[in-house]
C-alpha positions in Angstrom: -11.9 15.5 32.2 -12.1 12.3 30.1 -15.5 11.0 29.1 -14.3 7.5 28.2 -12.4 5.6 30.9 -9.2 3.9 29.7 -8.7 0.3 30.5 -5.1 -0.6 31.2 -4.0 -4.2 31.3 -0.9 -5.6 32.8 0.7 -8.5 31.1 1.7 -11.3 33.4 4.2 -13.9 32.4 1.7 -16.7 33.0 -0.9 -15.0 30.8 1.6 -14.5 28.0 2.7 -18.1 28.2 -0.8 -19.7 28.5 -1.6 -20.2 24.9 1.7 -22.0 24.3 1.0 -24.3 27.3 -2.4 -25.4 26.0 -2.0 -28.6 24.0 -3.1 -28.4 20.3 -5.1 -31.6 21.0 -7.5 -29.5 23.2 -7.6 -26.6 20.7 -11.1 -27.4 19.3 -12.5 -28.9 22.5 -13.3 -25.5 24.2 -14.2 -23.4 21.1 -17.7 -22.5 22.5 -16.5 -21.4 25.9 -17.0 -17.6 26.4 -13.8 -17.3 28.5 -11.6 -18.8 25.8 -11.7 -15.6 23.7 -10.7 -13.6 26.8 -7.7 -15.7 27.4 -6.5 -15.4 23.8 -7.3 -11.7 23.4 -5.4 -10.8 26.5 -2.3 -12.7 25.6 0.2 -11.7 22.9 -1.3 -14.2 20.5 -4.3 -14.5 18.3 -6.3 -17.2 16.5 -7.1 -16.7 12.8 -10.4 -17.9 11.5 -10.0 -21.2 9.6 -12.5 -22.9 7.3 -12.1 -26.6 6.7 -13.9 -28.1 3.7 -13.8 -30.9 1.2 -13.5 -29.8 -2.5 -12.7 -31.9 -5.5 -11.6 -34.9 -3.4 -9.2 -32.8 -1.4 -9.4 -31.4 2.2 -8.9 -27.7 2.1 -8.0 -25.3 5.0 -8.4 -21.6 4.5 -7.0 -19.3 7.1 -7.7 -15.6 7.1 -4.4 -13.9 8.1 -4.4 -10.5 6.4 -1.3 -8.3 7.2 1.0 -11.3 7.7 3.9 -11.5 5.3 4.5 -14.8 3.4 8.0 -15.1 5.0 6.3 -15.1 8.4 4.1 -18.1 7.7 5.0 -21.7 8.4 3.0 -24.9 7.6 4.3 -27.9 9.4 3.3 -31.6 9.3 4.3 -33.8 12.2 2.9 -37.2 12.0 -0.8 -36.6 11.2 -0.9 -33.1 12.8 -0.8 -30.2 10.5 0.2 -26.9 12.1 -0.2 -23.4 10.7 2.1 -20.8 12.4 2.9 -17.3 11.8 3.3 -13.8 13.1 1.7 -10.5 12.4 4.2 -7.8 13.1 3.5 -4.1 13.8 5.1 -1.8 11.3 6.1 0.5 14.1 5.5 0.7 17.8 2.8 3.2 18.6 2.2 4.9 21.9 -0.8 2.9 23.2 -1.6 5.2 26.1 -4.1 7.2 24.0 -6.1 4.1 22.7 -9.5 3.4 24.1 -9.8 0.1 22.3 -7.4 -2.0 20.2 -9.0 -4.8 18.2 -6.4 -5.5 15.5 -4.3 -8.4 16.6 -0.5 -8.7 16.3 1.8 -11.2 17.6 2.2 -15.0 16.9 -0.5 -17.6 16.1 -0.6 -21.3 15.8 -3.5 -23.6 14.8 -3.1 -27.4 14.7 -5.4 -29.9 12.9 -5.4 -33.7 13.1 -5.5 -35.2 9.6 -7.1 -38.4 8.8 -5.0 -41.4 7.8 -6.4 -41.2 4.2 -4.5 -38.1 3.2 -1.5 -38.1 0.8 1.1 -36.3 3.0 3.6 -36.0 0.1 1.2 -33.8 -2.0 0.1 -31.2 0.5 0.3 -27.7 -1.0 0.1 -24.2 0.6 -0.7 -20.9 -1.2 -1.0 -17.4 0.2 -3.0 -14.8 -1.7 -4.8 -11.6 -0.6 -4.4 -12.4 3.1 -5.8 -16.0 2.9 -3.6 -19.0 3.4 -5.0 -22.0 1.5 -3.7 -25.5 2.3 -4.8 -28.2 -0.1 -4.5 -31.8 1.2 -5.2 -34.5 -1.4 -6.8 -37.7 -0.2 -5.6 -41.1 -1.3 -8.1 -43.2 -3.0 -9.6 -45.5 -0.5 -8.1 -48.9 -0.7 -10.7 -51.3 -2.1 -10.9 -54.9 -0.8 -9.3 -57.3 -3.2 -10.8 -60.7 -4.0 -8.4 -63.5 -3.9 -9.4 -66.5 -6.0 -9.2 -69.9 -4.2 -7.5 -72.6 -6.2 -8.8 -76.1 -6.2 -6.3 -79.0 -6.3 
């Protein structure tokens, strides 16, 4: 007799594909919806926590992705959209039939952020240390209006 009931889930192709179908432009729109976490926890993807801040005139993104190897991390810039991608792989496949709860995520992730026009795209840097990916995005100095003298003839 088992005291704790096991919850078994069946992966459907639609549920597995759902995160890839959701446009990155809507990523931050529904962050507070309770059902959102259910969708992503059920699929074979996960969403790392990302802090976005301004420090020393730079935009800084810090993503917590412990257990992800550096070779499995990609930082891409397409126009003004910066995308962090990666995959946390299981070291070995375990028999999950005896698990009551599994909260450690594995699989792929992708987070996209729309950057302002004021960033210097050529100087973006990414570092990975102690499970934290830090992307530093320098901002260009704001263009100041220039006064043009009017000549009198």
